[in-house]
DOZA-132677 format. One record per residue: residue in three letters; x, y, z of N, C-alpha, C, O in turn. Coordinates in steps of 0.001 Angstrom, whole numbers, plus 524288, in hexadecimal, padded with zeros to 5 digits. Example, Ala and Ser with C-alpha at 12.3 -4.5 7.8 and 13.67 -1.06 7.14 Angstrom:
// residues 2
ALA833867E9C681E788300C7EE6C81E78833907F31C81E788379C7F30982111;SER832327F73681BA8835667FBDC81BE4832648001E81EBE834618047281F67;
***
This chain:
// residues 77
MET803437FB60800008000080000800008036E804DE800008075580522802CC;TYR801F4808A87FCE0804D880D847FC8C803B7810DD801567FF3581188802E0;LYS807D6812F1803A68073A816528082E808EB81BDB806C280C7A81CA9803A1;ILE8064F81F9380919807728251D8082D80B62826F480C3780B2882564810C1;LYS80EF782A4180A8F812F982C4880E208107182F858127180CC58327B81182;ARG8127B82EE48172A8104B8317581BC4810708377081B5180D3D83A1381DC0;ARG813FC83990818578144B83F44817EB80F75841A08155180E768464E815D2;TYR80C7483E618128A807AA8403581000802E283FB78138A7FE9284124811F6;LEU8039483DBF818397FF3F83CCB81BC57FBEE841A681CE17F7248414381CAF;PRO7FE3C8463381E0A7FAEC84ACC81F037F77C84C3781A557F2F984DBA81B06;VAL7F98C84BBD815A77F68184CFB810F77F225848FD810427EDB884A6D80F0A;ILE7F35A84405811027EF7283FEB810657EB1D840848146F7E68583FD78132D;ILE7EC86841C4819367E89A8429581D4F7E51F8473681BED7E059846DE81C65;SER7E77484B8781A3B7E46385027818E17E0AE84F198145E7DC20850A381493;VAL7E28C84C83810527DF4284B5780BCA7DAD0847A780D507D6568486F80BBE;THR7DC14843A58105D7D81B83FE8812037D403842818157A7CF56841A2814C7;MET7D5BD845AD8192E7D20D8485F81C9F7CEB884C38819977CA0084C8581A7A;GLY7D10E84F2D816097CE12852DA812DB7C9F78501A80F947C5978520480F06;PHE7CB6284B9980D667C7C58489880A257C3248469A80D577BEA28478380BF1;PHE7C446843E3811A27C00D84192814AC7BCC8845A2817927B80A844FE8180F;MET7BF36849BE819797BC3184DDF81BFF7B8A685089818097B431851DB81945;GLY7BA9A85155813477B7588539A80F2F7B2AA8503480DF47AE4F8522A80D63;LEU7B38784B1680D867AF318477D80C747AB2784789810D67A6778480580FE0;ILE7AD08847078159F7A9708469981A0E7A67F84BB581AFE7A1BE84BAD81BB7;MET7A94D8501181AFB7A6BD8551981BF17A2E4856738179B79EA58586F818AF;SER7A45185566812BB7A0B88569080E7779BE88530D80EC379796854C480D88;PHE79C9C84E29810627982884AA2811017945E84CC08151478FAA84D1881424;VAL7967984E298199A793288500F81DE17906D8552681C5978BB9855B881D2D;MET79351858CC81A26790FA85DD6818B578CED85D3781464788D985FC481484;THR78DFF859E48109C78A31858F280C75785588565380EAB780F9857AE80D2F;LEU7860C852A481228781A484FFE8149D77E46853E68179D7797A8539C8176C;ILE780BD8578581A5D77DD485B6D81D5B77ACB85F0D819C3776328601981AB4;TYR77D57860FF8159D77AE4864FC8125977770862D980E05773B98657980C77;VAL7788285E3080C057757385C00807BA771D4857AF809A376D818570B807A2;GLY7739A854BE80D7E7709E8504E80F667714684BA280BC5773D584C00807B7;LEU76EF28474780D4276F528428E80A0676B41842CF805AA7673484038805DB;THR76C70845F4801CE768FA846987FD5976B76844267F88A76FB4841E67F8D0;ARG768C28449F7F41D76ACD8425F7EF4976FDB8450B7ED897730E842A37EAE0;VAL77095849ED7EEFD7753284CD57ED41779BC84C7E7F11577DE184EBF7F027;PHE778F6849AB7F56777CFE849817F97778245847B77F7637863984A4D7F84D;PHE78263843567F49B787688411B7F2F678A68844D57EF6F78F19845937F02D;MET787CD8472E7EB9F78A8384AD67E81678C3D84FC17EB037907F851CC7EA18;ALA788E0851A27EE8B78A538563B7F19F78EFB855037F51679271858497F5BF;TRP78F188504E7F7507937884EC77FAAA7988084E577F78579C9D850197F94B;LEU7983A84C007F2D779CEC84B937EF9679F2D850EC7EE447A3EB851B07EE80;LYS79BD6854947ECE479DB2859E97EBC47A03E85C537F0927A47C85E927F047;SER79D9785BD17F4F479F9385DFA7F9D37A4AE85B587FB717A84885DEF7FD4C;ALA7A4FA8562F7FABB7A9AB853407FC347AE52854E97F8E47B2A1855937FAEC;MET7AD7D855967F3D07B1D38573C7F06A7B3FF85C807F2217B8BE85D3D7F25A;LEU7B0808602B7F3587B2498654C7F5217B4F0864E97FA717B9058674D7FB4F;SER7B2A2861E87FDFC7B4E186157803377BA5085EE5803107BDD486091805E2;ILE7BAF985AF97FFCC7C014858717FF517C40185C237FCCA7C88485C667FE6D;ALA7C24385EFD7F8CA7C5C2862AE7F6217C7A1866FB7F9C67CBFA868F07F927;VAL7C472868797FD897C5F986C78801567C8B4869F9806077CC8786C1780809;GLY7C6BC8657D807C27C8A88631180C907CE418612C80C507D127861B98101C;ILE7CFD485EF5807F17D52785CE5807937D93886140807CD7DCE5860D780AE0;PRO7D8BA86570804AB7DCA4869A48052F7DCA386C3380A967E0C286D9980CA1;VAL7D80886CCB80CDE7D7CD86F19812227DA9C86B998160C7DD9486D848194F;ALA7D9B486681815C17DC57862DA8194D7E23C862F6818767E538862A381C38;LEU7E3EE86368813977E98D863A2812727EC0E8689C8149B7F08D868898164D;LEU7E92586CE9814897EB43871DE816757EAD38726781C587EE798744081EE0;VAL7E66F870D381E8C7E571871AB824167E7EA86D748277F7E98386E8E82BE5;GLY7E842868A7825877EA55864538289E7EF9E8655A82B147F025864D082FD4;PRO7F392866D2828097F8B1867E282A5D7F89C86C5C82E4D7FB6B86C3683234;LEU7F5708704D82D507F504874AA831027F2B6872D8836307F4A68744F83A56;VAL7EEA886FB5835FD7EC3486DAD83ABB7F01286A5783DC97F06586AC584291;ILE7F2FB8670B83B157F6DA863BE83DB37FAE98671B8407C7FC3D8660C844FC;ARG7FCE586B2B83DD9800D286E968403D7FEAA871588450C801468719A84915;VAL7F9F387364844A57F7948761F849137F6D18726484DA77F80B873B78521C;LEU7F4D286DCA84C927F3E886A01850C87F8F28680A853367F91C866F5857E5;GLN7FD1086791850188022186600852458043E86A37855EE806F3868FF859B7;ASN8030986F1F854D8804E38736485816801D28740685D2A803D287642860ED;ILE7FD008721485D4F7F9E5872E1862097F93A86DED865467F67786DF386935;THR7FBC2869AB863A17FB80864DB866B2800E486389868D0804E086544866C0;VAL800ED8606E86CFB805DC85EDB86F66805D88590287048801B585697870AF;ASP80A7E856BC8709480B028513F871E980A6C850A0877CF80BF28541287ACC;GLU8083E84C4B879708079884B7687F0F80C7C849268816180CB28482A88614;
***
């Protein structure tokens, strides 16, 4: 099995989180605003594409910043 180099882990985590958060959040928001109607699936797909397109770059930009901030405000026991 092919393994990915560990140095790419932050990027892979950000992309994966952006993808799944986009899917889940768009599903919930579409369900709330459209309901389980005939147009739900198409509305969700549109919403999911936009959410993923925005979520992945945001996760890539914000992730390292959050890690740095949290490393600065936490201590080892």
